[in-house]
DOVOLUM-216719 format. One record per atom (N, C-alpha, C): residue in one letter; x, y, z; atom name; residue number from 0. Coordinates in steps of 0.1 Angstrom, whole numbers, padded with zeros to 4 digits, always signed. Example, Ala and Ser with C-alpha at 12.3 -4.5 7.8 and 13.67 -1.06 7.14 Angstrom:
2
("a",(+0132,-0057,+0078),"N",0) ("a",(+0123,-0045,+0078),"CA",0) ("a",(+0132,-0033,+0078),"C",0) ("s",(+0128,-0022,+0071),"N",1) ("s",(+0137,-0011,+0071),"CA",1) ("s",(+0129,+0000,+0079),"C",1) 
END
This chain:
170
("m",(+0708,+0375,+0195),"N",0) ("m",(+0706,+0363,+0188),"CA",0) ("m",(+0706,+0367,+0172),"C",0) ("y",(+0698,+0377,+0168),"N",1) ("y",(+0698,+0379,+0153),"CA",1) ("y",(+0710,+0385,+0146),"C",1) ("n",(+0719,+0391,+0155),"N",2) ("n",(+0731,+0397,+0150),"CA",2) ("n",(+0740,+0385,+0143),"C",2) ("k",(+0738,+0372,+0147),"N",3) ("k",(+0746,+0362,+0141),"CA",3) ("k",(+0741,+0358,+0126),"C",3) ("l",(+0729,+0362,+0123),"N",4) ("l",(+0724,+0360,+0110),"CA",4) ("l",(+0729,+0371,+0099),"C",4) ("i",(+0734,+0382,+0104),"N",5) ("i",(+0739,+0393,+0095),"CA",5) ("i",(+0753,+0390,+0092),"C",5) ("s",(+0756,+0388,+0080),"N",6) ("s",(+0771,+0386,+0077),"CA",6) ("s",(+0778,+0398,+0072),"C",6) ("n",(+0771,+0409,+0069),"N",7) ("n",(+0778,+0420,+0064),"CA",7) ("n",(+0767,+0433,+0063),"C",7) ("i",(+0773,+0444,+0067),"N",8) ("i",(+0766,+0457,+0067),"CA",8) ("i",(+0773,+0467,+0059),"C",8) ("k",(+0766,+0474,+0049),"N",9) ("k",(+0772,+0483,+0041),"CA",9) ("k",(+0762,+0496,+0042),"C",9) ("p",(+0768,+0506,+0040),"N",10) ("p",(+0758,+0518,+0040),"CA",10) ("p",(+0750,+0520,+0027),"C",10) ("l",(+0739,+0524,+0028),"N",11) ("l",(+0731,+0526,+0017),"CA",11) ("l",(+0734,+0538,+0009),"C",11) ("g",(+0734,+0537,-0004),"N",12) ("g",(+0737,+0549,-0012),"CA",12) ("g",(+0729,+0549,-0024),"C",12) ("f",(+0734,+0556,-0035),"N",13) ("f",(+0726,+0559,-0046),"CA",13) ("f",(+0724,+0544,-0053),"C",13) ("t",(+0735,+0537,-0055),"N",14) ("t",(+0733,+0524,-0060),"CA",14) ("t",(+0739,+0514,-0049),"C",14) ("w",(+0734,+0503,-0049),"N",15) ("w",(+0736,+0493,-0038),"CA",15) ("w",(+0745,+0481,-0045),"C",15) ("e",(+0755,+0476,-0036),"N",16) ("e",(+0762,+0464,-0041),"CA",16) ("e",(+0751,+0453,-0041),"C",16) ("t",(+0752,+0444,-0052),"N",17) ("t",(+0743,+0433,-0053),"CA",17) ("t",(+0749,+0420,-0057),"C",17) ("s",(+0743,+0410,-0055),"N",18) ("s",(+0746,+0396,-0059),"CA",18) ("s",(+0736,+0389,-0066),"C",18) ("d",(+0739,+0379,-0074),"N",19) ("d",(+0730,+0371,-0081),"CA",19) ("d",(+0719,+0367,-0072),"C",19) ("p",(+0705,+0367,-0076),"N",20) ("p",(+0701,+0371,-0090),"CA",20) ("p",(+0698,+0387,-0092),"C",20) ("f",(+0703,+0394,-0082),"N",21) ("f",(+0701,+0408,-0083),"CA",21) ("f",(+0711,+0414,-0091),"C",21) ("l",(+0707,+0422,-0102),"N",22) ("l",(+0716,+0427,-0112),"CA",22) ("l",(+0720,+0442,-0108),"C",22) ("f",(+0710,+0449,-0102),"N",23) ("f",(+0711,+0463,-0101),"CA",23) ("f",(+0700,+0467,-0090),"C",23) ("c",(+0704,+0475,-0080),"N",24) ("c",(+0695,+0481,-0071),"CA",24) ("c",(+0699,+0496,-0068),"C",24) ("v",(+0689,+0504,-0069),"N",25) ("v",(+0692,+0519,-0069),"CA",25) ("v",(+0682,+0525,-0059),"C",25) ("h",(+0684,+0535,-0052),"N",26) ("h",(+0676,+0543,-0044),"CA",26) ("h",(+0677,+0558,-0050),"C",26) ("h",(+0666,+0564,-0055),"N",27) ("h",(+0665,+0577,-0060),"CA",27) ("h",(+0657,+0585,-0049),"C",27) ("l",(+0665,+0596,-0044),"N",28) ("l",(+0659,+0605,-0036),"CA",28) ("l",(+0662,+0618,-0042),"C",28) ("d",(+0653,+0626,-0048),"N",29) ("d",(+0654,+0639,-0053),"CA",29) ("d",(+0644,+0649,-0048),"C",29) ("y",(+0651,+0661,-0045),"N",30) ("y",(+0641,+0671,-0040),"CA",30) ("y",(+0638,+0681,-0051),"C",30) ("y",(+0629,+0678,-0060),"N",31) ("y",(+0627,+0686,-0072),"CA",31) ("y",(+0621,+0698,-0068),"C",31) ("p",(+0622,+0710,-0075),"N",32) ("p",(+0616,+0722,-0072),"CA",32) ("p",(+0601,+0721,-0078),"C",32) ("k",(+0595,+0734,-0078),"N",33) ("k",(+0582,+0735,-0085),"CA",33) ("k",(+0584,+0731,-0100),"C",33) ("g",(+0573,+0727,-0105),"N",34) ("g",(+0572,+0723,-0119),"CA",34) ("g",(+0567,+0734,-0128),"C",34) ("n",(+0570,+0732,-0141),"N",35) ("n",(+0567,+0742,-0152),"CA",35) ("n",(+0555,+0735,-0160),"C",35) ("d",(+0551,+0744,-0170),"N",36) ("d",(+0540,+0738,-0180),"CA",36) ("d",(+0544,+0725,-0187),"C",36) ("q",(+0558,+0723,-0188),"N",37) ("q",(+0562,+0711,-0196),"CA",37) ("q",(+0565,+0699,-0186),"C",37) ("l",(+0561,+0700,-0173),"N",38) ("l",(+0564,+0691,-0163),"CA",38) ("l",(+0577,+0688,-0159),"C",38) ("g",(+0586,+0700,-0162),"N",39) ("g",(+0601,+0699,-0158),"CA",39) ("g",(+0601,+0710,-0148),"C",39) ("p",(+0615,+0713,-0142),"N",40) ("p",(+0617,+0720,-0132),"CA",40) ("p",(+0616,+0734,-0136),"C",40) ("t",(+0611,+0744,-0126),"N",41) ("t",(+0611,+0757,-0129),"CA",41) ("t",(+0626,+0765,-0127),"C",41) ("a",(+0634,+0757,-0120),"N",42) ("a",(+0648,+0762,-0118),"CA",42) ("a",(+0656,+0760,-0132),"C",42) ("s",(+0667,+0768,-0131),"N",43) ("s",(+0675,+0768,-0144),"CA",43) ("s",(+0682,+0754,-0146),"C",43) ("l",(+0684,+0749,-0157),"N",44) ("l",(+0691,+0738,-0161),"CA",44) ("l",(+0706,+0741,-0165),"C",44) ("e",(+0709,+0753,-0164),"N",45) ("e",(+0722,+0758,-0166),"CA",45) ("e",(+0733,+0751,-0158),"C",45) ("g",(+0744,+0746,-0164),"N",46) ("g",(+0755,+0741,-0156),"CA",46) ("g",(+0753,+0726,-0154),"C",46) ("r",(+0741,+0720,-0159),"N",47) ("r",(+0738,+0706,-0157),"CA",47) ("r",(+0742,+0698,-0170),"C",47) ("n",(+0747,+0687,-0168),"N",48) ("n",(+0751,+0678,-0179),"CA",48) ("n",(+0740,+0672,-0185),"C",48) ("l",(+0731,+0678,-0192),"N",49) ("l",(+0719,+0672,-0197),"CA",49) ("l",(+0721,+0660,-0206),"C",49) ("g",(+0713,+0650,-0203),"N",50) ("g",(+0714,+0637,-0209),"CA",50) ("g",(+0723,+0626,-0201),"C",50) ("q",(+0731,+0632,-0191),"N",51) ("q",(+0741,+0625,-0183),"CA",51) ("q",(+0742,+0631,-0169),"C",51) ("d",(+0731,+0637,-0163),"N",52) ("d",(+0730,+0646,-0152),"CA",52) ("d",(+0727,+0635,-0139),"C",52) ("f",(+0738,+0629,-0134),"N",53) ("f",(+0736,+0622,-0122),"CA",53) ("f",(+0744,+0629,-0110),"C",53) ("t",(+0747,+0642,-0110),"N",54) ("t",(+0753,+0649,-0101),"CA",54) ("t",(+0741,+0655,-0093),"C",54) ("k",(+0740,+0654,-0080),"N",55) ("k",(+0729,+0658,-0071),"CA",55) ("k",(+0731,+0673,-0069),"C",55) ("k",(+0730,+0682,-0079),"N",56) ("k",(+0732,+0697,-0078),"CA",56) ("k",(+0717,+0702,-0072),"C",56) ("d",(+0718,+0710,-0062),"N",57) ("d",(+0708,+0716,-0056),"CA",57) ("d",(+0697,+0706,-0051),"C",57) ("g",(+0701,+0693,-0048),"N",58) ("g",(+0693,+0683,-0042),"CA",58) ("g",(+0686,+0675,-0052),"C",58) ("w",(+0688,+0675,-0066),"N",59) ("w",(+0682,+0668,-0074),"CA",59) ("w",(+0690,+0665,-0088),"C",59) ("r",(+0686,+0655,-0096),"N",60) ("r",(+0693,+0653,-0109),"CA",60) ("r",(+0682,+0652,-0120),"C",60) ("m",(+0687,+0654,-0132),"N",61) ("m",(+0679,+0653,-0143),"CA",61) ("m",(+0681,+0639,-0150),"C",61) ("y",(+0690,+0632,-0145),"N",62) ("y",(+0693,+0618,-0152),"CA",62) ("y",(+0696,+0619,-0167),"C",62) ("h",(+0689,+0613,-0174),"N",63) ("h",(+0690,+0613,-0190),"CA",63) ("h",(+0680,+0623,-0196),"C",63) ("g",(+0671,+0630,-0187),"N",64) ("g",(+0662,+0638,-0194),"CA",64) ("g",(+0668,+0651,-0196),"C",64) ("d",(+0661,+0658,-0206),"N",65) ("d",(+0666,+0672,-0210),"CA",65) ("d",(+0655,+0682,-0205),"C",65) ("k",(+0643,+0679,-0205),"N",66) ("k",(+0632,+0688,-0201),"CA",66) ("k",(+0625,+0684,-0189),"C",66) ("i",(+0623,+0669,-0188),"N",67) ("i",(+0615,+0663,-0176),"CA",67) ("i",(+0626,+0652,-0171),"C",67) ("p",(+0629,+0654,-0158),"N",68) ("p",(+0638,+0644,-0152),"CA",68) ("p",(+0634,+0629,-0155),"C",68) ("g",(+0643,+0621,-0157),"N",69) ("g",(+0641,+0606,-0159),"CA",69) ("g",(+0650,+0600,-0169),"C",69) ("f",(+0643,+0589,-0174),"N",70) ("f",(+0650,+0580,-0183),"CA",70) ("f",(+0642,+0578,-0196),"C",70) ("p",(+0645,+0586,-0207),"N",71) ("p",(+0638,+0584,-0219),"CA",71) ("p",(+0639,+0570,-0224),"C",71) ("a",(+0633,+0567,-0236),"N",72) ("a",(+0632,+0554,-0241),"CA",72) ("a",(+0647,+0547,-0241),"C",72) ("h",(+0648,+0536,-0236),"N",73) ("h",(+0659,+0527,-0234),"CA",73) ("h",(+0655,+0513,-0235),"C",73) ("p",(+0663,+0504,-0239),"N",74) ("p",(+0660,+0488,-0240),"CA",74) ("p",(+0663,+0481,-0226),"C",74) ("h",(+0655,+0471,-0226),"N",75) ("h",(+0658,+0461,-0214),"CA",75) ("h",(+0655,+0447,-0221),"C",75) ("r",(+0663,+0437,-0215),"N",76) ("r",(+0660,+0423,-0222),"CA",76) ("r",(+0666,+0414,-0210),"C",76) ("g",(+0658,+0403,-0207),"N",77) ("g",(+0664,+0391,-0201),"CA",77) ("g",(+0663,+0393,-0186),"C",77) ("f",(+0656,+0404,-0181),"N",78) ("f",(+0655,+0406,-0166),"CA",78) ("f",(+0642,+0413,-0163),"C",78) ("e",(+0639,+0414,-0149),"N",79) ("e",(+0627,+0420,-0145),"CA",79) ("e",(+0631,+0433,-0136),"C",79) ("t",(+0622,+0443,-0136),"N",80) ("t",(+0625,+0454,-0128),"CA",80) ("t",(+0613,+0456,-0118),"C",80) ("i",(+0615,+0458,-0106),"N",81) ("i",(+0606,+0462,-0097),"CA",81) ("i",(+0608,+0476,-0092),"C",81) ("t",(+0598,+0485,-0093),"N",82) ("t",(+0600,+0499,-0090),"CA",82) ("t",(+0590,+0501,-0078),"C",82) ("v",(+0594,+0507,-0067),"N",83) ("v",(+0585,+0510,-0057),"CA",83) ("v",(+0589,+0525,-0055),"C",83) ("v",(+0576,+0532,-0057),"N",84) ("v",(+0576,+0547,-0055),"CA",84) ("v",(+0570,+0552,-0042),"C",84) ("l",(+0579,+0555,-0033),"N",85) ("l",(+0574,+0560,-0021),"CA",85) ("l",(+0567,+0573,-0020),"C",85) ("e",(+0572,+0582,-0028),"N",86) ("e",(+0568,+0596,-0029),"CA",86) ("e",(+0570,+0601,-0043),"C",86) ("g",(+0562,+0609,-0048),"N",87) ("g",(+0563,+0614,-0062),"CA",87) ("g",(+0557,+0606,-0073),"C",87) ("f",(+0560,+0608,-0086),"N",88) ("f",(+0554,+0601,-0097),"CA",88) ("f",(+0564,+0596,-0107),"C",88) ("v",(+0560,+0586,-0114),"N",89) ("v",(+0566,+0581,-0126),"CA",89) ("v",(+0557,+0580,-0136),"C",89) ("d",(+0561,+0584,-0150),"N",90) ("d",(+0552,+0581,-0161),"CA",90) ("d",(+0560,+0571,-0169),"C",90) ("h",(+0554,+0559,-0170),"N",91) ("h",(+0559,+0548,-0178),"CA",91) ("h",(+0551,+0547,-0192),"C",91) ("s",(+0560,+0543,-0201),"N",92) ("s",(+0554,+0539,-0214),"CA",92) ("s",(+0564,+0530,-0221),"C",92) ("d",(+0560,+0520,-0229),"N",93) ("d",(+0569,+0511,-0234),"CA",93) ("d",(+0564,+0505,-0249),"C",93) ("s",(+0574,+0499,-0256),"N",94) ("s",(+0571,+0494,-0269),"CA",94) ("s",(+0560,+0486,-0272),"C",94) ("h",(+0555,+0479,-0261),"N",95) ("h",(+0544,+0470,-0262),"CA",95) ("h",(+0530,+0476,-0259),"C",95) ("g",(+0530,+0490,-0258),"N",96) ("g",(+0517,+0499,-0257),"CA",96) ("g",(+0513,+0499,-0243),"C",96) ("a",(+0521,+0495,-0232),"N",97) ("a",(+0518,+0498,-0218),"CA",97) ("a",(+0521,+0513,-0215),"C",97) ("s",(+0514,+0519,-0208),"N",98) ("s",(+0517,+0533,-0203),"CA",98) ("s",(+0509,+0536,-0191),"C",98) ("g",(+0513,+0546,-0184),"N",99) ("g",(+0505,+0550,-0172),"CA",99) ("g",(+0513,+0558,-0162),"C",99) ("r",(+0508,+0564,-0153),"N",100) ("r",(+0513,+0572,-0142),"CA",100) ("r",(+0511,+0565,-0129),"C",100) ("y",(+0522,+0564,-0121),"N",101) ("y",(+0521,+0557,-0109),"CA",101) ("y",(+0529,+0564,-0098),"C",101) ("g",(+0526,+0562,-0086),"N",102) ("g",(+0534,+0569,-0075),"CA",102) ("g",(+0528,+0567,-0061),"C",102) ("n",(+0535,+0574,-0053),"N",103) ("n",(+0531,+0576,-0038),"CA",103) ("n",(+0525,+0562,-0031),"C",103) ("g",(+0535,+0552,-0032),"N",104) ("g",(+0531,+0539,-0027),"CA",104) ("g",(+0529,+0528,-0038),"C",104) ("d",(+0528,+0530,-0049),"N",105) ("d",(+0525,+0521,-0060),"CA",105) ("d",(+0539,+0515,-0063),"C",105) ("v",(+0536,+0502,-0068),"N",106) ("v",(+0548,+0494,-0074),"CA",106) ("v",(+0545,+0489,-0087),"C",106) ("q",(+0556,+0490,-0095),"N",107) ("q",(+0554,+0483,-0109),"CA",107) ("q",(+0563,+0473,-0111),"C",107) ("w",(+0558,+0461,-0116),"N",108) ("w",(+0568,+0450,-0119),"CA",108) ("w",(+0568,+0447,-0133),"C",108) ("m",(+0579,+0449,-0140),"N",109) ("m",(+0580,+0448,-0154),"CA",109) ("m",(+0590,+0437,-0158),"C",109) ("t",(+0586,+0428,-0165),"N",110) ("t",(+0594,+0416,-0170),"CA",110) ("t",(+0597,+0421,-0185),"C",110) ("a",(+0611,+0423,-0187),"N",111) ("a",(+0616,+0426,-0200),"CA",111) ("a",(+0616,+0414,-0209),"C",111) ("g",(+0619,+0402,-0204),"N",112) ("g",(+0619,+0390,-0212),"CA",112) ("g",(+0626,+0392,-0225),"C",112) ("a",(+0620,+0388,-0234),"N",113) ("a",(+0626,+0389,-0250),"CA",113) ("a",(+0630,+0402,-0254),"C",113) ("g",(+0625,+0413,-0246),"N",114) ("g",(+0630,+0427,-0248),"CA",114) ("g",(+0618,+0437,-0253),"C",114) ("l",(+0621,+0449,-0247),"N",115) ("l",(+0612,+0459,-0250),"CA",115) ("l",(+0619,+0472,-0248),"C",115) ("q",(+0615,+0483,-0252),"N",116) ("q",(+0620,+0498,-0251),"CA",116) ("q",(+0610,+0503,-0241),"C",116) ("h",(+0615,+0509,-0231),"N",117) ("h",(+0606,+0516,-0222),"CA",117) ("h",(+0611,+0529,-0217),"C",117) ("s",(+0603,+0538,-0212),"N",118) ("s",(+0606,+0551,-0207),"CA",118) ("s",(+0601,+0553,-0191),"C",118) ("e",(+0609,+0559,-0185),"N",119) ("e",(+0605,+0562,-0171),"CA",119) ("e",(+0608,+0577,-0169),"C",119) ("m",(+0598,+0585,-0168),"N",120) ("m",(+0601,+0600,-0166),"CA",120) ("m",(+0594,+0604,-0153),"C",120) ("f",(+0600,+0614,-0146),"N",121) ("f",(+0595,+0618,-0134),"CA",121) ("f",(+0589,+0632,-0135),"C",121) ("p",(+0576,+0633,-0139),"N",122) ("p",(+0568,+0645,-0139),"CA",122) ("p",(+0567,+0653,-0127),"C",122) ("l",(+0571,+0667,-0129),"N",123) ("l",(+0569,+0677,-0118),"CA",123) ("l",(+0555,+0683,-0118),"C",123) ("l",(+0545,+0676,-0112),"N",124) ("l",(+0531,+0679,-0114),"CA",124) ("l",(+0528,+0693,-0107),"C",124) ("s",(+0535,+0695,-0095),"N",125) ("s",(+0531,+0707,-0087),"CA",125) ("s",(+0538,+0718,-0091),"C",125) ("k",(+0530,+0729,-0095),"N",126) ("k",(+0536,+0742,-0099),"CA",126) ("k",(+0538,+0752,-0087),"C",126) ("d",(+0531,+0749,-0075),"N",127) ("d",(+0529,+0757,-0064),"CA",127) ("d",(+0539,+0753,-0052),"C",127) ("k",(+0544,+0741,-0054),"N",128) ("k",(+0552,+0736,-0043),"CA",128) ("k",(+0563,+0727,-0048),"C",128) ("p",(+0572,+0722,-0040),"N",129) ("p",(+0584,+0713,-0046),"CA",129) ("p",(+0578,+0700,-0048),"C",129) ("n",(+0584,+0692,-0056),"N",130) ("n",(+0581,+0679,-0061),"CA",130) ("n",(+0591,+0668,-0058),"C",130) ("p",(+0591,+0664,-0045),"N",131) ("p",(+0601,+0653,-0040),"CA",131) ("p",(+0597,+0640,-0047),"C",131) ("l",(+0608,+0632,-0050),"N",132) ("l",(+0606,+0619,-0055),"CA",132) ("l",(+0616,+0611,-0047),"C",132) ("e",(+0611,+0598,-0043),"N",133) ("e",(+0618,+0589,-0037),"CA",133) ("e",(+0613,+0574,-0041),"C",133) ("l",(+0622,+0567,-0047),"N",134) ("l",(+0619,+0555,-0053),"CA",134) ("l",(+0631,+0545,-0052),"C",134) ("f",(+0626,+0531,-0052),"N",135) ("f",(+0637,+0521,-0051),"CA",135) ("f",(+0634,+0513,-0063),"C",135) ("q",(+0646,+0509,-0070),"N",136) ("q",(+0644,+0500,-0083),"CA",136) ("q",(+0654,+0488,-0081),"C",136) ("i",(+0648,+0477,-0084),"N",137) ("i",(+0656,+0465,-0083),"CA",137) ("i",(+0655,+0457,-0096),"C",137) ("w",(+0665,+0452,-0102),"N",138) ("w",(+0666,+0444,-0114),"CA",138) ("w",(+0670,+0430,-0110),"C",138) ("l",(+0661,+0422,-0114),"N",139) ("l",(+0663,+0407,-0110),"CA",139) ("l",(+0666,+0400,-0124),"C",139) ("n",(+0677,+0392,-0124),"N",140) ("n",(+0680,+0383,-0134),"CA",140) ("n",(+0670,+0372,-0136),"C",140) ("l",(+0666,+0371,-0149),"N",141) ("l",(+0657,+0358,-0153),"CA",141) ("l",(+0665,+0346,-0153),"C",141) ("p",(+0661,+0334,-0149),"N",142) ("p",(+0667,+0323,-0153),"CA",142) ("p",(+0669,+0320,-0167),"C",142) ("k",(+0679,+0312,-0171),"N",143) ("k",(+0683,+0311,-0186),"CA",143) ("k",(+0669,+0307,-0193),"C",143) ("e",(+0663,+0297,-0188),"N",144) ("e",(+0651,+0292,-0196),"CA",144) ("e",(+0640,+0302,-0197),"C",144) ("k",(+0640,+0313,-0191),"N",145) ("k",(+0630,+0325,-0190),"CA",145) ("k",(+0634,+0337,-0196),"C",145) ("k",(+0647,+0338,-0202),"N",146) ("k",(+0652,+0351,-0206),"CA",146) ("k",(+0645,+0356,-0218),"C",146) ("f",(+0638,+0347,-0226),"N",147) ("f",(+0631,+0352,-0238),"CA",147) ("f",(+0615,+0349,-0237),"C",147) ("c",(+0610,+0350,-0224),"N",148) ("c",(+0597,+0350,-0223),"CA",148) ("c",(+0591,+0362,-0228),"C",148) ("n",(+0578,+0363,-0229),"N",149) ("n",(+0569,+0375,-0234),"CA",149) ("n",(+0571,+0387,-0224),"C",149) ("p",(+0574,+0399,-0227),"N",150) ("p",(+0575,+0409,-0217),"CA",150) ("p",(+0561,+0411,-0211),"C",150) ("d",(+0560,+0416,-0199),"N",151) ("d",(+0549,+0417,-0192),"CA",151) ("d",(+0551,+0430,-0183),"C",151) ("y",(+0539,+0435,-0178),"N",152) ("y",(+0539,+0447,-0171),"CA",152) ("y",(+0527,+0447,-0162),"C",152) ("k",(+0530,+0448,-0148),"N",153) ("k",(+0518,+0447,-0139),"CA",153) ("k",(+0520,+0459,-0129),"C",153) ("m",(+0508,+0464,-0124),"N",154) ("m",(+0508,+0474,-0114),"CA",154) ("m",(+0503,+0469,-0101),"C",154) ("l",(+0509,+0472,-0091),"N",155) ("l",(+0504,+0468,-0077),"CA",155) ("l",(+0501,+0481,-0071),"C",155) ("w",(+0488,+0485,-0070),"N",156) ("w",(+0484,+0499,-0065),"CA",156) ("w",(+0484,+0499,-0050),"C",156) ("a",(+0489,+0511,-0046),"N",157) ("a",(+0491,+0513,-0031),"CA",157) ("a",(+0480,+0509,-0022),"C",157) ("e",(+0468,+0512,-0027),"N",158) ("e",(+0457,+0509,-0018),"CA",158) ("e",(+0453,+0495,-0017),"C",158) ("r",(+0459,+0487,-0026),"N",159) ("r",(+0455,+0471,-0026),"CA",159) ("r",(+0467,+0465,-0020),"C",159) ("i",(+0479,+0471,-0017),"N",160) ("i",(+0490,+0463,-0012),"CA",160) ("i",(+0489,+0461,+0004),"C",160) ("p",(+0488,+0450,+0008),"N",161) ("p",(+0485,+0446,+0024),"CA",161) ("p",(+0497,+0454,+0032),"C",161) ("v",(+0494,+0459,+0042),"N",162) ("v",(+0504,+0464,+0052),"CA",162) ("v",(+0504,+0458,+0066),"C",162) ("y",(+0517,+0451,+0070),"N",163) ("y",(+0517,+0445,+0081),"CA",163) ("y",(+0522,+0455,+0093),"C",163) ("k",(+0515,+0454,+0102),"N",164) ("k",(+0518,+0464,+0114),"CA",164) ("k",(+0521,+0455,+0127),"C",164) ("e",(+0534,+0455,+0130),"N",165) ("e",(+0539,+0447,+0142),"CA",165) ("e",(+0534,+0454,+0154),"C",165) ("k",(+0529,+0444,+0164),"N",166) ("k",(+0524,+0450,+0177),"CA",166) ("k",(+0537,+0454,+0185),"C",166) ("d",(+0536,+0464,+0192),"N",167) ("d",(+0547,+0468,+0202),"CA",167) ("d",(+0550,+0456,+0211),"C",167) ("m",(+0562,+0451,+0211),"N",168) ("m",(+0565,+0439,+0218),"CA",168) ("m",(+0569,+0443,+0235),"C",168) ("n",(+0570,+0455,+0238),"N",169) ("n",(+0574,+0459,+0251),"CA",169) ("n",(+0562,+0460,+0260),"C",169) 
END
């Protein structure tokens, strides 16, 4: 019965094919090594294309970071991002003064609206064990009349997000 509702199945990868109003959807899964005193990896960064490291060498990427993995300050305008961190942590800061660390089930909803600069870094907090990171991020296009709304930032903390558990139907 339900298979008639599914029109298309595609494998999930790093980035996903999207259609309006979705602009971009990505799944990050990195198996970072132990962290150092600067919140970066203890492993050598030799052979990585720092600033553009999207190759999953040794199970992880630095992305645009050169010491700490992640995405240093960059602009957003006219859309919203929803970031769901299943495991690991993200340090957020933006040009409107919002900043904080979230992870392990937390969700960030950021409306870029009229525009802001923000940073999303993945601090490697554990010095004695690996620092896995898994997150999903979705970019939603704002309707034309909302493109220049005031930027906003909201946190949905894991312990306050309702969880639905389906009863076993067998």
